[in-house]
N, C-alpha and C positions, 0 to 999 in steps of 0.2 A: 259593236262596230266592228268590221272585219275586212282585211285586205285579201284580195284573190290574186294569185299569181298565175298567169298562163305561160306556156312554154316552160313549165316548171322543171322538167327533168333534162333540158337542154344545157348548152354552154352558158347562156346568160341567165336563164331562170334558176340555175343551181347557185349562181353567184348572187342573185337578188335575195333568194332565200337565206343564204349564209349571212348576208349583211343585215337582214331584218331580224335574225336570230338574237335574242336577248334584249330586245328594245320594248318589251311589253305589249306588242301589238298581236291581236288574234289574227292568225294567218291560215288561209286556206290555199291549196295547191291543185290546180286543174291538170288532170293527166288521162290519157287513154287507157292506161294500164295500171290501176292502182295497186295490183299485187306485185308489180315489179319495182316500184317506186321507193326510194329511200330518202327520207327528209330529215331535217333537223326535229329534234324532239318538240312536240307541242303543235307541229304543223298538221292541219287536218287535210286528209287526201279526199278529193271530189273527183268523181270520174266525169269525164266530158271531152268534147273535141270541138274546136272552133268551126269545123265543117259540119257540125250537127247543131243547128241554131236551136233546137229544143233542148238539148243538153246544156247549152250556153245559157239560155234563159232560166233553167232550173238552177244552174250554178250561181247565178247572179242574184238569187233571192237572199236578202239580208246582208248583201255585201255594201260596203260603204266606199270602198277605194280599190281600183282595178290596176294591175299591171297587164298591159296588152303587148304581147309579142306574137304577131301573126307569122306563120311558118313560111318560109320561101317555097311556095307551091303554086301551081297554075292558077289557082282560085285565091290566092293571097288577098287580092283587093276585096273580093266578096266576103271572105271571112272576117276581115278588119271591120269593114263598113257595118256588116250585120251585127257584129259584136258591139260596136260603138252605139249603134241604134238600140240594141237590147239593154245596154248599160244605161242609156238614158231613160228608157222606159221603166227600168227598175229602180231609178232614183239614186244611181251611183253619184256620189257627189265630188269624186276625184279619180283621174284617170293618169296614169304614165304610160305613154305610147312610144315604142322603140321604132324610130324611123331610121334615117341613114344620112351621113355626111355627104354632101355635095348632090343630093337628090334633085335639087332644082336645077343643077346644070347638066346632069347626065340624063337627059330625057329619052335617050334611046337605049337605056338599060332597063329591062322589064321590071326588075324587082325595086329599082329606084323610082321609076315612074309610078308604080303602084303606091309606094309610100307617100309620094308627094301628093297623089289624089286623096289619100286618106287625111293627109294634113290640110287640104283644101276643105273637106268636109268638117273637120275640127273647127276651122276658123268660120265656115259658113254657118254652122249651127251653134257657134259659141259655147262649145262643150269646155267644161273645166279640166283642161288636159296639160300636163307637162310633156312637151316634146323632146325627146332625147335623140340626137343625130350621131351615132357612132361612126368613126372612120373604120377602115380595115382593121380587123382584130389582130393584135400582135401574136396571140396564142395560136392563130392558124398555121404559124411558122413552126410549131411543134411536129407538124408533117413533114417538115424538111430534115429531120434527123438523119435518115438513110442517105440523102443526097449530101448532106454535109459531112457526115462521119465516114460513109463509104465511097463516095465519089468525089469528095473535095469540092462541092459546088453549092451555091445558092440557087435553087431551082425555080422560084416563083418570078414570072416575067413581069415585074412591077414596073420596068422601065427606069428613066433617068430624070423625069420631071419632080418626083419627090412625093411621098404620102406622109402624113402625120398619123401613123397607126396608133391605136389605143389599146391599152391593157384591159382584159376582159373584167378584171377586178375593179377598175375604175368605172365601168359600165355598171356593174352590180351595185357598187357603193353609191353612185348617183341616183340610180333608180330607187334604192332603199331610202335614201335621204328624202326624196321628192315624195315617195309614197307615204312616209311617216309625216312629212309636213302636211300633206292634203288630209290624211286620216285624222290628224289631231287639230285641224282647223274647224271652227264652229260652223262654217258655212263654205260653199265652194269658192275656190279661189281663182284669180284670172289665169288665162293661158300663158305659159312660159315655154321658151325653147333654149336648149343648151347644145352646143356642138361637143360631142364627145372625142376629144383627140388627145394625141400624145405630144410631147414637147420636142420631138425630133423631126427632121426632114430626111426620110429615109428613101434611098434609091437603091437599084441593083447593086451599084458600085460601093455605096457606103456601108450597106448591110453585109456585104461580102467581106469588106475591110474589117468590120466590127467583129464578125465570126472568126476572121483570121487570128484576130487579137485574143479573143475569149478562148479559142480552142488551141492556140499556139501552134498553127499549122496553116499553109497557104489555102486559102478558100477563093475559088473564083466565081464569076457570075455566070449562069448557064445561058443568058441572053433572053431575047424577047419574042421567041417563037410561039405564037398564039395557036398555031395548028397543033403543036405538040401538046400544049396545055389542055386544049379541048378533047383531044384524044386520050389523054390521061385521065381526065375527069369523067369521060364517057366509061372508062373501064369499071368504075365503081359507083356510078350514078346514072340518072336519066339523060338523055340527049338534050332536052330542053333546058335543064339546069347547066350543063356544060357550056352550052352556048351562051346563056345569060352570064355566067361567070366570065366567059371569053370577052363578051362586049364590055363588061366592067372593067377588065384588065386592059383592054384597048383603050378606054378612056384614060385610065391611069397613066398609061404610056403617052397619050397624047397631050393631056392636060394637067395631069398630076392631080393631088388632093391635099393641098397644104393649107394648115389652120394658120390664122392670123395670131399675133400676140394677144389681141383683146379676147379672142375665142378661148386661147389657153388660159389666160389670166381669170375669166369667168368661170371656167371649169373648176380651176384651182379653188377659187372661193366657194363654190359649191361643196367640193370634196373636203375643204379645210386643210388641203396639202397639194403640192405639185402633182400633175399627172405623172404616173409611173413611166419610166424610160425603157426604150428596147433594150439598152445594155443591162439593166437589172433583169429583165426577163431572160436575156441570153445567158448571163452568168449562172442564173439558178437552173436554167435548162441543161447547161453543159455539166454542171455539178450533179444533177439527178441522173443524166446519161451515164457519167463516169461511175457514180455509185452503183448503178444497175449492172 
């Protein structure tokens, strides 16, 4: 019996593999470039791509449990739905699917809407899936290093409504726990859904104040300019993705993405500890930057 991890070389996939390590499960990692991949000892590398359905079908042979992370790509919906159908045909007994927090409310954000359609498929076909809905990743703010240290500002235009950002380690840990639970079960388990969120309500102002405290210098908030955000993202990525991210940030500014106490408590129960805080991340990042 084997767990297959997709998105294995990315931000979340590497966390999932790290938390699966040492738990006695047979693990395979799907990647387009096996020669460049570096995985924990014991992980079997499998060549494949979710955009290539034949490679997906081949990779799913002998797999009992699947971690499905579809890339943020123009055909994300097609990739995810075809992979789920292939998993069902291959007799996979358990799936953990990475969706998104507030996807049901943000219907005008393309990658949110795509993930909600996948969730509809899961429920309509009664697939044995744990749906994980992560909020905005705390570690995305590692990209703020130059702005914080060089410019004295926090530059992500998240607005003032508030976001319950989640630490990527909590995502990886939650996914690993659910993969192992489904892998060890004698039969397929009912569908479950978890909101993967942090304990803080974070705004542009509160994050700037937090960084001021952690770095010991004044840090301002750069403001809510979405035009500047889109242009910056277009400088190192495709225009469609920059626009998608702009639409997401617009909804954060308009509506926020705040977790309830019940959602935080339910995640804590799954993890076995409280979700990690933004301050813990900031202090660790500041220490690493200082050491470098």
